[in-house]
N, C-alpha and C positions, 0 to 999 in steps of 0.2 A: 674461540675469541669472539667477543661481542662485536657486531657491526655497529656503525654509528646510529642506525635506525633503532636497534635493540637498546643501545645505551640511552637514547632519547626517550624511549618508551618506558624503560626502567626508571629513569629520573621522574617521568610523569607519574608513574605509579607511586613512587616514594613521596612525591609532593602531595598526592591526594591522601595518602595514609597519614601524613602529618596532620594533626588537628582532627583526627577521625571522630573523636568525641568532643562535642561542643561543651564548654564550661557554662553550665546553666546559670551561673552567678553573673556572667558577663552579658548584661542587657542594656538596651537604651534606657535613659532616664524616663522618657515618655515617648509614645509612638501613636500616631493616628493612621488608620488604614481605612480608606473609603473607596467605593466604586469610582472609577475615573470619570471626571466631569469634563466634557468637551466644551471649550469656550469658543464662541463664535464672534468674529469681528464683523467686517462688512458682509452684506448678504452673500451667502453661498461660500464664504471663505472661512475655513476652519483654522483656528490659531491654537497651537499647543505651547504650554509653558515648557521651559527647559529644566533638566535636572540641575540642582545646585547644592553647594555645601559639602561638608565632609573633610576628612584629612587632606591637607595640602592645598585647601582653598582659603579664601578670605573669610569664610564662615565655617570654621572647623567644628563648632559645637552644634550645628544643625544641618540635617540632611533633608532635602526635598526631592522626591522622585515622582514626578507626575506621569500618568498614563503608562505605568510599568506593568509588563506581563509577569506572571509567575515564573515563566521560563527565564526571563532576564534576572529576576530576583534570585532564583536558584543558582544561576551562573555566577552572580556576584557573591552570594553567600558561600559557595563552595569553591570559588576561583577555578571554574572549569569552562570548557567550550560547550557549544550547543550539542555537539555530537556525543558529549559525555553525560547527557541527561536522558533518562528513560522514564516517561510518565505519560499521563493522558494528553490527548491532542489539545484540549482546552487550556493547557498551560500557556499556549501562545496567544489565546484569544481573550481570556479573562484579564482585565486590566484595572489597576488601582492607583490612586493618588496617596502617597505615603509621606508623612512628615515625622521626623524623629529627632530627638535631642540627646546629647551626651556631653561628657567633659570635652573641652576644646583640645586637650592633649591626647585624646583617644587615637590609637594607631589604626591603620587600615586592617591589619590582622585582627585586632579586637572588634572592629566594625563588622568584619565578615562573620565572626562568632555571634555578634548581636543580631545580624540578619538571620542566621540559622535559628537562634532562639525565638526570634519574632515569628518566623514561619512555623515553628513547632507550636508556639502558643496560640497564634491567631488562626492558622490554617490546619492545625493538628498534623503537621508534616511528620512522617516517619520515613527514614531512608536506610538503605544499606548500600555498600559498595561491592562491586564484583568486577572481575577482569573478563573481557569478551574479545574474541577474535573479530576484528573489523577490517574493512578496507582502509589502508593507509597509503601514503604516497612518499616517494623519495625524490627529491630534487637533485638532478645530476646534470652534468654538462653534455649537451647534445653533440652529435657528430658535426664537425666543423668549428667547434669551440664557441665560447661566449661572444655575443654581439654587443655587449654593453660597454660603455665608456668608463674607464677607471676614473674615480673622482680626482680632480685636480689636474687632469691631463686633457688638454684641448677644450672644446666647447662642452659645456655641461647643460643639463636639462634646465629649461627656463623655470623660474620660481613661480609657484602658484600664489594666488591671493590668499591671505590668512583666512582660514575658515575652521569651524568646529568639526572635530572628528569624533563620532559617537563611539563610546566604549561602554561596557557593562557598568562602569562606575560614573557615567555621565560624559558630557562633551569635553574633549581636549583640544585646545587650539593648536593647529598645526602651523608652526612658524614658517615664514617664507625665506628665512635666512638660516644657514647652517644645515646640518643633517636633517632631512625631511623625508617622510614616507606618507603621502597624502593622496586621497582621492580628489581629483580636480573635476569630477563629474562621474556619474554612474558609469562604470565600465572603463574609467580612465584613471590609471595609477601613475603618479610621478614619484620617483625616488631620487634623492640626492645624498651622496656619501653613505649609501646603505650597504650593510653586510648581507651575505646570502642567508644568514640566519634570520635577519629582519624580513627578507623577502619570503622565506619559507613560512614564517609565522603568519604573514599576511595571506599567503596562498592557503594555508590551513583554514583560516576563517572563511575565506571565499568558497573554497571547495566544500567545507563542512566535514573535513576529515583530517586526521593528524598528518602533517607534512614535515619531514626532516630535511635538513641541509646536508646533502652528501656530495656536493660539488667539488669539495677540496679547494675552493677559491677563498683566499684569505684577504683579498683587497676589498676596498669599498667602491661602490659603483654608482654612476648616474644612469638613469634609464626612464623611459616612458613605455607604458604598457596599455594597449587599447584592446578591449575584448568584449564579447557578449557574455552576460551572466546567465543566459538561458541554460537550464539543466543543472545548475549548481545547487548545493544543499546548504549554503551559507545564509547570511542575513537577508539577502534579496530573493530567496527562494519563493516567498509568498507574495512578492510584488508583481505588479503588472509588467508583462514583457517590455523590454526597451523597444522604442520605435524602430531602431535600426538593428535589432537583434538577429534578423535574418541575413544581414550582409556582413556583420562583424564576425571575426573568427572566434571560436570557443576559447576559453581561458587556456586550455591545454595546447591548442594550436598556436595561439598568440605567444605563449611563453616560449615555445620552441622557435617560432619564426622571427619574433622581435627581439628576444633576449639570448637566444642560443642555448637555452636550457630545456630540460625535458622532465616531465612528471611521470615517474614510473610507478604503476600500481603494485602493491604488495598486500600481504595479510600480516597483521600483527596484533599483539594484545593491547587493549585499551581499557583503562580503568573507567567504570561507569557508575554514576550516582543513580540509583533506582528509587523512584518515589513509590514506596509500598502503600502509602496512604497520604492523601492530601484533600482537604475540603475545598470545594469550589468557591464558597463564600466564607469570609473571615468572621470570627466571633466578634462581639461588640467591643468597641474601644474601651 
């Protein structure tokens, strides 16, 4: 009988295998790829433009992705997490400003194929998929039971101010009302009316490893989680250490102490996109 962890990984494998071959006829109408241009405002202050456009936005026929790393583009194109990409280290450091246009009714699945074809055309990308044994984590209830408040019962977590949440597809505005899972500062997570699947997905990104919900908890919860991101492999791995990283608990310790949940390490199969070849600089537009 499959465990829930195995089922989750099998689903992940199947989702990667779908769309394994990009339809080369599905391309952007036009696309410009240029080395990222840093725009400076007041002296010493660096100002970055934000990603905009695409399916589900008020500008669905145009996509603007400034200062994008090739790693981020691969994650978007193949709909995978960072730990599912195997390629040269400079995938994280080479950055580009990309503008592309397409029909306004283009779907996100079609856009992903367009990204794949753009990478193949401009960067000569060639990939293959393989399954590898990697460290994975299982989120379970710790001894003593959960310490979170069920949503709708008693005092709930205070709402955060509306703020953009960065995703591979651009910023998403986290609403201050209704179900919310948002960072209210680096190392500070606020959840309102969240499932354990939602939490496991967040932890997966922060840890940089697949994480499945094996708590058996079916309710929705309100919670606050404060932790140090030192030693994690997620998006903050390359950032400067937090000023209070030496006094805050690790994510693993904080999850158990503050939420009454435990992250148990395991080994499991993970589908990986391997970049067999990719050019560091794009061909001319």
